[in-house]
C-alpha positions, 0 to 999 in steps of 0.5 A: 163846716162853713156856713154860707149866706143862706145858712147852709153848710159847706164842707171845707177841704185841704189838699196835702200833697206828700213828696220831697220831689214836689218841693224840689221841683222835680215833679209839677203838682198837677194833682192839686188842680185836678182835685180842686176842680173835682171837689168843686163839682161835689160841692166841696170848697178847697181853701188850702193846698199844702205840699210837704216832704217825705218827713214824718214830723213835718207830715204830722205837723201838716195834718195838725194844721189842716185839721184845725181849718178843714173838714176834709183832708185829701192826701196824694202821694206817700202810699207806695212800697218804699220806706219814704212812703209814709202817709198812711203810717203817719196818719195812723199814728196821729189817729192812734190806729193800727195798720192792717193788710187789705187782702183783696189788694194783697191778692192783686199785688201777688198775682201781678208779680206772679204773672210776670215771673218776678220775685216780690220784694216784701216791701210791696206789701206796704201798698196793701196796708190800710188804716184800721177802720177805713174804707178801701178806695180801689185802685184799678190802675195801680197797686196802692189801695186808697183809704177813706176814714172819718174821726171826730168830724174830720174826714181823710181821703188818701190817694196815690201820687201818680196822676194815672192812678189818682184820677180814676180813683177820685172819679170813681170810688173816691167820689162815691166815698165822698158822696157818702159823707156829704149828706145833703150838700149841694153840688157846685155847677160852673160854666167857663167863659174863654176870652182873648184880645183883652187883658184880665184887668181890662176885662175885670174893669168892664165887669167890675159892678157885676163882680163886686155885687156877686153873691150867687152865682159867683164870678171869678176871673183867671188869666194866662198869657194871651187868654182870660177865663171867667168861671161862673159858679153856683150851688143848686139842688139840680142841673135845671135850677143851676142852669137858670141862675147861670144863664142869667149871669152869663147873659149879663157878661156877654152883653158887655164883652161878647166881642172877646168871648171865643168859647163857652167851654174850656179850650184854648184859642188855637183849639177854637180857631182850628174848630172854626176852620174845620166847620167852615172848611177853610185852610191856614198857612203861616209865616213866622219871624219873631215867633220862631214857629210858635204859632205852627207849634200851637196849631199842630199840637191839636189832634187832627189839625192837618186837615185845616193847616197847610203848613208854615215857614219860619223866615227868621233872616232877610235872606230866608224871607227873600228865598222862601217867600219871594219878598224883594230885598229892596223891601227888607233892607237898604236906604229907605227900605221899610225893613223886615219889621214893618207893616208892609213886610207883615202883609207881604209875608201873610199874602205870599204864604197863603198863596204858596200854601193855596190856603184860605188864610195866611197869618204872619208875625214879624217884630222885636222880641228882645233883649235888644232893639232891631232895625232901630225899633223897640223891644215888644213892637210886633206887626202881624197880618191876616190875609184872606183869599179874595179880601184885603189883607189886615195888618195889626200893630202890637206893643207887648211887654214882658220877657222874650218868651212872653212877648212871643206868646202874646204876639201869637195869641193876638194874631190868633185872635184876629184870625178868630174874628174873621172866622167868626164871620163865616 
């Protein structure tokens, strides 16, 4: 156990993901992220994450290392029916314990095969094995039973690898078992603040004194392309006590950077934009060149967005800008023409697509994603515009760095941020 500044103990956990397919990159280890968040809500700090292949000596080595630095070892994977599903076997041998059939799980496996008229291969019995002395962690979504056991102050929780099985197990019986070993451990309460229109380093600079002085609650920034999240966390005996502490810190953050704070819960910027369009009963149309339909993809990826999104066009060439949006060729090319990559073209694209879609907002993007210059303009230069019905069109200039794909993402997020600012007014 680790002691905090108040002298209270906090359980330290290590997540051990077992599976050669994870090491080969054939499967992404989303389980670790999910488990880390869930364990945090129970007041358990995850200090390490390990990925190990289906090899008994390396799995044992991972156990030995983790046992020296963590109180709780949470395994995912290696509970299936095949000979390379070794997690229970290796841990049982390490703890010098046997393996026995958990009869309710065995009955479930046999019933499943019988009901489908399929011959059960003997190896399927492995999914019903439990380490002697462990508690069963029921698996309603699959066949492999989980295990929970403690020995010499170290706790072990074994869960299957498939997320559709692991998630309900950790949310239900797995959490109940963890609570039974936690005793008086205080749960962790968190609040997530979502920002756009500002980079992680700039946001951190505006909050640096708060971050450096943090003790309780803690402030942790997390970044992804075009968005930044700040998680404010505290441990408390109950939600009311936690709310008092979290409110104070969140308010201090909002006083500094409220113009970039688009949500106080976990959601993407495009989700927030669609939400505000829905609340204000407004519609959006899009015209894209540099982004190649990425903006439309983000918007339409949100369930139910058809009520807020009229549609969009990808006008990648000058000919398509002219034919679909009616932009004069004299605007796009020729001596003295502003060109396709210009403020005026971005404005015309946004205005024309808004009119064509009979929408309240039109958003456009045109620019250079690379790898080479275009129209004599540098890679990363992007013009994006927001046209609102009955108001002057706003045009913005971005100079983005990164790879071709990163520039496109950053440009789209920047355009969404400007649309969010206008929607916020309503």
